[in-house]
N, C-alpha and C positions, 0 to 999 in steps of 0.2 A: 855532868849530872849522873846520879845513881842510875844504873841500867834498869832497875825495877821502876823507878820514877819515870824514866824516859818512856818505857813501854806503856805504863798506866796513863800518863798524860797524853801520849800520842793516840791511844785508843779512845780516850774521852773526847779528843778533838774531832774524831770521826762522827760524833753525834749519836752513835748507836753501839756502844761498846758491849752491851749485854747480848747482842746477837753473835758475838765472837766467842766460841768455846774456849779459846786460849785465854781470853780475858777473865771469864768466870772461873777457870781453873786457877789462875794466878791469884785472883781475889780470894777464892776459897782457901788456898794454901796460906796466904797472909793471915786470914782469920784464924786458921787452925794454930799457927805458930805464935801470933801476937795476942790472940783472944778475940772473940766476936764483939765484945764490948770495950775493947782497948781504945785508948786515945787515937791510935793509928787508924783503926777501922771507922771510928767516928769522923776523923778528918777525911778519910776516903769517901765516906757517905756524903759529907758536905761538899766535897769537890765534885762528886757525881751530879749533885744538884746544880752547881754553878761552876762548870768546867773552865769558864773564862775568867773567873774571879781571881785576881792576883793574891788576895788575902788567903783564900782557901788553899791555893796552890802552895803558898809558902808554909802554911800550917802542916799540910800533908808532907812536904819535904822534910820539915823539922821532925815530925813524929816518926817518919820512916827512918831517918838517921838515928833517932833515939832508940827505936826498937831493934834495928839491925845495923849497927855500925860496921859489921863485917857480914854481909848477907850470905847465908848458906848456899851451896852450889845448887841445891834443889830449886830454890827460888830464882836464882840467876838463870837456870835452864828454862824454867817456865817463862821468864821475862824475855829471854832470847827467842823462844818460840812465838810469843805474842808479837814481838817487834818484827820478826821475819814475816809473819802473816800480814802485818800492816804495811811493810815497806817493799816487799818483793812485788814486782809488777805482775799483775794477773795476765794470764794468756790472752793474747789479742783475739778479739772475736773474728771469726771468718764466716760471715753470714752467707746463707744460700737461700735467697728468696726468689724462687722461680715463679714466673707468671703461670696462671691456670691454662692448661692445654685444652684445645678444642676437641670435643669428642662427638662424632668422628672427625678426623682430619683427612682431607683428600689431598694427596701429593699434587703439587701444582708447579707451574713454571716459576722460576726465580729470576730476578734481574741478572743479566750476564755479568761475568767477572766478579761475582760475590761468592766467596767461600768462607762462611763463618768460622769454620774450624781453624782457619789460618789467620784469624784476626789477632793482632798484637796490641799490647798497651800503647796508647797514643793514636790508635786508628779508630775510625768511626764509620758506620754504615747507617744511613737514614733512608728508610722505605717511605715512599710517598704514594698515596692512593686515596680515593674517596672513602668516607665512613662506610663500614660494612664490607669492605673489599677483602678482608682477611689478613691485614697487616699484623694485627695483634696475635692472631693464630700462628702466623709464620714465625714471628719473634719467639713465641712460646715453644715452637718446635725446635728452633735453633738452640734455645736455651737448654732444652731437654737433651739435645744431641751433644752439647758441650759439657753437660754435667750428668751423664747417664747413671752414675752410681751414687747420686746424692752427695757428691763431693765437688768442691770448686774445680773449675776447668784447669787443666795442666798449665796453660799459659796465663791463668789468672788465679794463682794459688791462694790469694788473700780474700777471695769472696766474690759473690755475684749478687746483685741487688736489682729488684724491679720497682719502678715507680711510674704511676700514671698521672699526667697533668690535667686530665679531664676533671673539671670542677675544682681543681687545685692549682690555679695558675701561678701562685707565688713561688718563685724560685728559692727564696730564703727558707720557706717551709720545707721544700724538697731537700735542700742541702742540709738542713738541720736533721731531717730524718736519715739521710745518708750518713752523716757524721755519727749520730747516735747508734746506728746499726753497727758501725765499725768501732764503737767504744771511744770515739773522739769527742771531747767536750766541745760544744759549739761556741767557743769563745776565741777571740773577741767578737767574732761573727761566724755564722755558718759558712760563709764563703771562705774565710781564713781556715776554718777547721778542715774543710774538704781539701783545700790546697795542701794543707799540712799532711793529711793522711795519705794523699796520692804521691807525695814525695818519696815515701818509703814502701808503699804497698801497690801490688799489681792487682787491679780490681776491674771487673766487668760490670758495666751499668746497662740495664735494659730500660729505656725510657720511652713511654708511650704518650701519644698525643702532645708531642713537644711543641706543636704549633700554638698551643694554648698557653705556653709559658710566658710570663710577663717580662722576663729578661733572658731571652734565648741566647743572645751573644755572650752575656755574662756566664750563663750556665755552661755553654760549650767551652768557654775559655777556662773556667775553673776545672772542668773535667777533661782537659786536653791530654792529660797523662794517663787517663783510664782508657780501657777499651769501651766503646759505646755502640750498642745496637739500638736504634731508635725508629719511631714511626711518626709520620705527620699526615694529617688529613688534607693538607693543601700544599701546593708547591712552595719550595723555599729557594728561589733562584739565586739568592745572594750567598747561599751556603754550599760548600763543596760536599762531596761524599753522599749526595742525594741520588736515589735510584727509583724511578717509577716502577710500581709493582704491576707486572703484566696481569691482565684479567684471566679468569679461568677459561679454558677452551670449552667448546660445546659439549664434548664428551665428559670433561671434568665437572661441568655444571650439572649435566644429567646424572652423573654418578652421585653427586652431593644431594640432589633432589630425591633420588632413590633411597638414600640412607634415611631420610626423614619421612618421606611419604609412603615408602614401602609398597604395599598392595595397591594403594590408590593411584600410584604412578605407573600402573602396568601398561597403559596405552602409551607406547613409546613415542609416537608422533606428537600427541598432545603434550606429553611431558617435555619433549625436546623444545616445542614452541614456548612452553611456560618459561623454561630456562632462558631462552633467547629474549623473550619480552621482559624478563627481569634482569637483563644485561649480565647474566651469569654471576650476579653479585652474591657472594656466599651468605651474607645475612638474610637477604631477600629469599634465597632458595631454602634456607633453614626454616624461616617463618612460614613460607608457603607450604612446605612439607608438613610442618606441625599443624598448620591450620587445616589442611586436607584431612589429616588423621583425626584431629579433635572434632571437626565438624562432619566427618564421614562423607567428604566430597571428593569424587574421583577427578582425575586430570581433565577429561573433556569438559565437565561442568565448571571446574575452576578456570580453565582456559576461556570458556565462553564469558564468564564474569569479567575476566581480566581484559579481554578484547573490547567488550562493551564499555567498561569503565574508562579504559584508555581513550576510546573514541569520544566519550562524553567529556572527559576532563583534560583533554589536550596535552599540555606540556607538564602536567603534574608528575613528579618522579614516581616510578613504579613502587618503590619502597613506601612512599607516603600513602599511595592508594591501598597497599596491603595493610599498613598499620591502621588506617581508617576503618577497613573492613573488620579487622580483629577487634578494634575498640567497639564497633557496633554490635558484635556478638557477645561481648562481656556483660554479665549481670551487673546491676548497680553496686552491690558490695565489692565485686572485683574491681570496678572502676574506682571506687573510693580507696581501696587499698593501694591501687596504682598511683593515685593522687598523693597519698602519704609517702610512698616510695620516692616521689619526686622531691619531697621536702628533705629526705634523708640523703646521706652520702651514698655514692655508688659502691657500697660495701655490704657484706652480709649483716643482717639485722635480726634481732629477737622478735618473735611474734607478739610478745607482751607490749612492745611499742605500738603495734597496730591496734591492739585492743584498747589501749589508753587513748590513742588519737581519735578513735571512732566511737568513744563513749563520752560525748561532750557534755559539759555543764556550762552553758553560755553565760549564766549570770555570775559565776564564781570568779573571784580574783585568783591570781596564781597561787598565793599562799593559802587561801581557803581551800583550793583544790588539793594542795599538798597535805593540809591537815586531814582532809577527807581520806587520803590514801592510807593514813596511819590510825584511823579510828577503828574501834573494835566492832562497830556495827557492820552488818553485811554490806558490801559494796553493791552498787547497781549492777544488774546483769550485763556482762560484757558481750559484745556481738561474737558470734561463732565465726571465726576467721578461717577455719579449716576448709570449708567448701569453696569459697572464692580463691583461696590460695591454690587449691588443686586446679581450679579452672585456669588461673594465670600460668601455672606450670604446664598444663596441657597445651596451651596456645604459645608457649615458648617465651613468654615475657619474664617469668621468674624461674629460678632453679633452686632446689633445696640442697643445702650444704649441712649435713648432719641435722641439727635441730634448728638451724638458721636458714634464712632465705636471702637471695640476692637477685637484683635485676641482671639479666643475662648479657646486656651489651650497653655501652654508653649511649648509643643512638636511641635505645629504648628508654633509658633514663631521661635523656633530654626530651624525648617525646612526652613522657609522663609529666615532666616539669612544665612544658610549654602548652600542652593541650588540655591537661586536667588540672585546672587551677584549684588549689586547696582553699579552705576557709581560714580566717584568722583564728577561729576556735581550734582548728587542727594544729596550727602553729603553737598556740598557747598550751594545748594539751601535751604536745611533744616536749616542750620545754619543761612542763610540770613533771613529766615522767622522769626526765634526766635529773632534775633537781631532787626529786624524791629518791632516786637511786643513790645520789651522793649523800643523802641524809639517812639512809636506811640503817637503823641501829641493829637490825637483826643480822647484818653482815659483819664478819670480822674485818679489821683493817686490811688484811691481806686480800680477802674476798672483794671488798669494796674497791680497792685499787685495781684488782684484775678486771672487774666489771667495767670500771670507768675507762681503763686502758682499751678494752675491746670496743667501747662505744665512743671513744674520743673523737673519731672522724665524724660520726653522726652529730655529736654535741656541738662541734665547731660549725658544722653545716647548718644546724637548726638555729644556732646563735646568729648566723648571717641572715637566716630567714626572718628571725625576730626583728632585725634591723630593717630588712626590706619591707616587712609588713607593718612596721612601726608598732610592734607589740612591746612597749617600753618596759612594763613591769616584768614580763617574761624575760626580756633581754637582760635586765638588771639582775634578776635572781639567778639566771643561768651563768652570767658572767662571774658572779660571786663564787659559785662552786667551781667553775673552771679555773679561776685565779688561784684558789687554794691548791687544786690538783696540779696545775701546770707549774706552779712555783715549786711544789714538793718534788715533782718529777724532773724538773730542769728543762722544760720546753720553753725556750726564750722567744722564738718567733711567734708561736701560737699564743704565748702569754701576752705579748704586745697587742695582738689582734683582739683578744678577749677583753683586755683592759681598755682599749680604745672604744669598743662597743659599750662596755660598762660605763665609761665616762659620758658617752653620748646619751645613754639611757638616763643617767643621773641628772644631766642637764634638762632633758625633756620632762622628767618627773619632778624636778625641783627638789631633789633629795640633798641632804647635807653631807653626802658621801663623796662629793666631787674631789676634795683634797686627797681622799684615800686612793681614788683611781689614779690621780696624778702621781701620788707617791709610789704606787705600784709600778707605774710606767717608768718612773725614775729609777726605782730599784732594779727593774729588769735591764735597763740600759747600763746601769752600774755593773751588774753581773756580767754583761756582755763586753765589759772593758771600754765603755764609751762614756766617761765621766762628764764630758761637755753636755751631751744630750740629757744625762741624768740630772745635772745641775739645773738645766732649764725647767725640767718638770718639777723638781723639788722647790725651786723658787716660786713657781706658779702655785704649788700646793701650799706653801707657806703663806702666800698672799691670800689665798682663798680661806685658809684656816683662821687667819687674823680677822678677815671680814666677818666670819661667822662666829668668832669667839670660841672656837674649838681648841681647847688647851692641848688635848692629846694630839690633834692634828698638827698644831704648832710645834710641839716637842718632837714629834716624829720627823717633820720636815727639817727642822734645825739639825737634828741628829744625823739625818741622811745627808744633808749638805756637808756636815763635818766629815762623814765617811768618804764622800765623793772627792772633796778637796784633799783628804789624806791619800786617796788613790792616785791623785794627780801630782803627789809629791809637794804639796803646799801646806806644811804643818801649821803655819801661822793662821791661815784662813780656817783650817780644820779645827784648831783649838778654839778660835773665836766662836764658831757655830756650836761646838759641843758645850762650851761654857754657858752659852745662852740656853741650850737645851736642858742642862743638868738641873737647875732650880725648878723648871716646870715639871720634869719627871719626878723630882722629889715632892713637889706640891701635890701631884695627883697620885703619889705613892705607887709607883710601878717598878717592877724589877729592872726595867731598862736603865734606871738610874745607876745601878751597880755596874752595868756594862759600860756606860758612859764614863764613869770614874776610872774603870780599868783602861779604857782607850786613852783618856787624858794622861794617865800615869805612864803609859807606853810612849806617848808623844813627848812627855817631859823627859823620860829617861833617854830618848834618842836625840834630844836637842843638844 
């Protein structure tokens, strides 16, 4: 093939040729030499509109040959530059995702025989200790020591990545994120992708809360060639490489309390007893110190409360007693914000989310609420979230990260989730906010993608809350916008979850979109290289579409079945389904008909 044609067609197959400066330079040069209204440029314009159409491709090739039977060197040079840009492998990503360090961090005893700097690929260290004992803080310190200059560790030159399984137990989700961070497509599955990348790369993984992983043996097997530093809240006796984390000593506990309580801990004897009664647990000591400072309570008075409460409540853990006391001191707006935080993911969030969740309209449907968001009339006054946010920060439950806020510890996030039950209205309002974000026409496509990417973890968590609270309309609407985004960005595991919930919501609402959700699931499995699962979903989608008389759904299911059988190397079955799909696509007059004709022509030429 002509080198110019090869470069042009390869660029068009990427789906976004105009984003390549080399493509626009070559196209401009062709227009200057052949003429902007020449048959060649008209053919190129048609091919840009339908890059998969065999007819337009042949017309372009003919016109290119006619215009330049012997292409000038200037055009060939531009074509070579474009082809090189398209075919040269990009530099492999070397992610450096360090966990957030605790400030302040009190040096503490470490398990014996552990030297993180001597960790090698294929070795693992798993810290074990109760929640709040400082495991995550120690992992973060180790990571900072291994990568002091914001460069991957010497023994792990291909990158370092942190992942927490708290509230994210699915291992396939975690592995997909790991694969994507290293630039590895998660096909045919995230498990395969991570195995593949670890064959050639030396990587350090820092994995928190691994006891919550739904397939811990599978996770450790897949990652066995990586270096692993991990933490677990409970013993894992069946696993090697586990090390109990020694508690803080009395002096270390006192030093940590001093850091947070300052002047209020000046009574050394009372402060020492507080640390002892809190089991020298780092999280408890931090919260106690911040409570004393926020409430203006000195160590003797705090100790008197602690002794009396422990006497009254027997075996209740000290951390629970402390959290109950903090909760009792919070104003109602602060408690409401903490309740919303329990619905979100344990990640930084925008304050606009809070304002939306706390400005309810109980009688509105999801889509009427979304319409209200885009009306020109003044919105109802939103609650002032600044004072309660400041209160939550003072008491140590939230921390500010630039313009965002985050819950400071998974234990506190779990406490908010379990003790401060939200309302269904809050769940609906959160879903509405995210749907509105996806539909916000004031954002450019790039801005919208960036905002959705930042909020993706929250969106998936709220989608799960919609399922839990049986907010079916909200679940259906949020699943729709997530499907579009996840499909575009290539998130396969998350896309399956979103479509499963969308399918459940569709059933509950009696919506005619059931076959679309089944088709989306089939499409995702096909992209993952699992045509058998794809076919099962496409067959169910076809059955449903025929029952409802949905011609578009029937054509889509038939076409998808054809593609799945083509992927399996069964052209006879593929041709049969595509031939059934073609007249339906033609009847409803959709551009998909041209694509089906092209695929059928390819099958015929290969038979």
